N, C-alpha and C positions, 0 to 999 in steps of 0.2 A: 564610487568603488576603487578598490587599489588591488584587489585580490582574488582573482577567479580561479575556482576547482572544476577540474574536470573529470567526470567518473566515465568510463567508455566500458560496454559489455564486450567481457571478455570471448576472445574467439573469433572478433567480428572485424575481419576485416576494413571493412565499409568505416566501420566506428572509428577503428587507429585513423586512417587515412583522413577522417574528416575533423578528428583531435589534433591532429599534425597540423591542418591546414588552421584550426582555430587558435591555438596556442601560438604560433608564427604571426597570424594577425593581431592577437592581444597583445604577444609580448614587443613589436613595434609600435605600441600605441604607448609602450611605457607603462605596461602594468604587470602584477606575477602572476604567473599560473602555479595550481598545484596540482599535480597528478598521482595517481596510483602507483606505487613501485611495481607492480608487475607487468604496466606499460610504458613507463619514465620513458626508457631506451626506444622502445621502438617509435613513441611520439614525438624524442628528440626534446624532453624536458629537463633534462637534467636528473637529479636526483629527485625519487618519488618520495611518498607516505601512504600512510591510509586513510582509509575514510573517515574515523575519528578526528586525524587531526584537520583533514579537509573542511571540515563542518567546523571546527574549532576555529580559524583562521581566516575564511574564505569571507568575502562581502555576496559572494552570488555562486552557485553551484548548476555548470552545464551539463546534464545527464545524456550520453549517445547512447542509445539502444532501447530498451522497451521499457515497456510499464515495472516488470521484474526488476530492473537494474535500476529504475526511480525506488522503487518501491526499500531497496535496500539501503540506499540512501535513508528515506525518510525514515525507517525505523529508529535510525540511530539520531533522531534530533530532539530527546529531552531535554538537552540540556541547553542548546541555545539553536533556535531555527532560523536557518536561511533560505534567501530564495532561491527556489528549484526551477530551472530552465529545461524540461526533459524534452527532447530530439527525438522523434519516432525515424526508425528505423526500416521501416517494410512488414513491421507485424499489425496487431491487432488496435493496442497501443490508445486505451481511453485518457491515460496520464500524460504520456508525451505525445503530445498535441501539435505542433508544432514539426514540420517535415524539414527534411534537411535544406532546401531551395529555401527557407525563411531563416535559416539558422545567423548567417553574418547580418540582414538585414534588422533580425530581433535584436543579434546585440546590441546593434549601435543605439536600436531606441531604446536598452534597457538603460545601457551605460549614459545614455544622455536623461536619463530619468524618465521617460516616455514609456511608461509599463503600468499593469495591472496587476494584484497581486490576489490570490483567492486562497483563504486561511481556510485548510481543506480541515476537518474533523477529524480526530485519531480515537482509539479505545486505549484503554490500559486494562491488560489482563494480568490478574494473578490465580498463580496454581496453587491451590490449599492441599496439604496433606495432613489431618487432623488440625493443630495450631500453629502448623509451618508452613509459610509460605515458602513454595520450594523456587517458586520462580515469578519475575515479573516486570512485564514485557510490553511494549507500546505499539501498537499495530495503524498501518494509516487504511488498510481494506478491511481484512474481517479476523478473527479466529473462526475456526472449525473444530467441531469434535466429531472424529467421524470412527468407524470401524476400521479394523484391519484386515487384512485377505480374505478372510472365511466369509461367506455370504449369509451373515446371520444379522437380527437386527439388533441393536442396541437400548438399551433404556437411560434415559436420561431425565433424571429428576430436574423440573424447572421452575424457576421461582422467580417470581419480579418483586421489586421492595419488598420483600419477604412475606410476598404474596404468592400462591399456589397459583402458578398456571395449568401444568398437566407431567403426564410422566412421557415424554416423546418415543414411542417404539417405534424407530427410525435408523436408517443407517449412518444418521449423527445429525447436527445442529449445527447451522451456520450463524454466528452474530457478525453483522456488518454495519460500517458508517456507511452515509450515502455515497461517500467515493464510490467504496469497496460493493455499492447495487449493481453495478454492470458487470460485476467478475464471477466467481462460483456463484454467489446468490442467485443471480440472472438466469444462471444454469440450472439453477433449482427454482425455477419458478417465482424467487422475488420478483417484487418490483421494482421499477428505475427510480431512484430520487434523485431528484433535484437538489446539487452537493454542496449547495450553500444551507440546507434546511438542518437546523436541529433534533436529528431524529438517529436510530437504531431500528437495526431488522433482525427478526428471527425469522430463517428461514430452515427447516426441516426438511431435509435431504431421505427423499424416496420412503416417505410416513408409511408406516404399515396400516394407518387406516386413512378414508377417504379426506375425512372429515378436518384435518390438522393440514393447516393454511399458513401462511407468512403474518406474522403481524408488525406494524407499525409500535415503534414505543418513541416517547420522546427523552431526551437525552441527558434528562435528571436520574433516569430508571439505572437502578444496580440490579444485574443478570445475573442468577446464582446457579449452574449447571451441576449436579452432583450426577455422578454416574452409577449405574445399581446393574451393571452386571459383571458379577464376579469371576464369570470365566470366560470371559471375551476382551477379545485385544482391539484397545482405544487406544486414539491418537490425539491429543492437541495438536493441529498447526496453525502458525501465525502468519497471514500474509503470504502463504504456501511456500515457504523459505526457512522454516523452522516447526521441526516435530520436536513431541514429550510424549512419553507413552504414559497411560493413565492407568492408574490403579480402581480397583471397585473403593468407593465413597469417596474420593476425589473429588476436590470442587473446583470449577473455573469459576473465579467472578472475573466481571468485563462491567467495567461504566466506563464514561466521557473519559477522554484524556484530560492529562493537565494540561496540555501544551498541543498546538495544532501545526501544522504543516503547511508551510507557504507557497504555493507555486503559481509561478508567473503565466500569466495569460494572453494569448493574440487578440486583441482590440478586432482581426478579420473574420475570426471564426469565434460563434457562439458556441454555446452548449449543444444547441439543437441540431448545427452545425455536425459539430463531434458526431451525435447520435447516428444521423441519417448517415453520413457516411460511413461510418462503424459497423452499422447495423442494416443499412441498406435501405433503411425507412423510405416507401410509396414508389418503389423499385416492383417492376413487374417481370 
């Protein structure tokens, strides 16, 4: 590895200070660094660039922040998958599982080639209006179709592989990857899914009928959700970071992503260690 990209959570002093230390450490070993333009001066890294160029040129990307910061990088990795090392700065952080104290030892291991990569499944999401594809995006966590501000249920006609599932009458519907199963879907009553499994999950949000429950689908499935609420405010949200207003009869199509996201895993902590730590399993 010759080029290390560093992406920092904006407005977080701790992240800037840690990035400054990391860039100095990496540079002292004769390696190049790439940082975003907004933070380059504060980090002391010279001229900055944007996330797209960091992904295009870096051999490793270190994310200093939380899961949201990591998701902003992962969603851009359709053309080139670069290993990501996520460092958590104090939030919940299922994706950024490395602590600040572990960063430097972990970087040394990675540069020495002593690391493991988890390839996380993504979803390709297409918004159709008639025969026109208005938007095509990749997500690591989830695609969410939800109502707007008014407290009314919406109708979401859902099909899997052209087979009718039902018309969900609910506040919304979440289509999630195994990685995203510990995010919004978990709050909506969805199951926790081991991240290496090849599945996706449909989780209705506050369904109007009590017999609507989350369902696990194979990753070969193609989910098509048609909005059937002409007088309601409905929004498609991608990984909690990008929103699009939906019209009645718009179709949201979701299928397994054409690329995966490589996350560097620490050998000292298992997935169940993370769950116990973040969700406080077993505590009284």
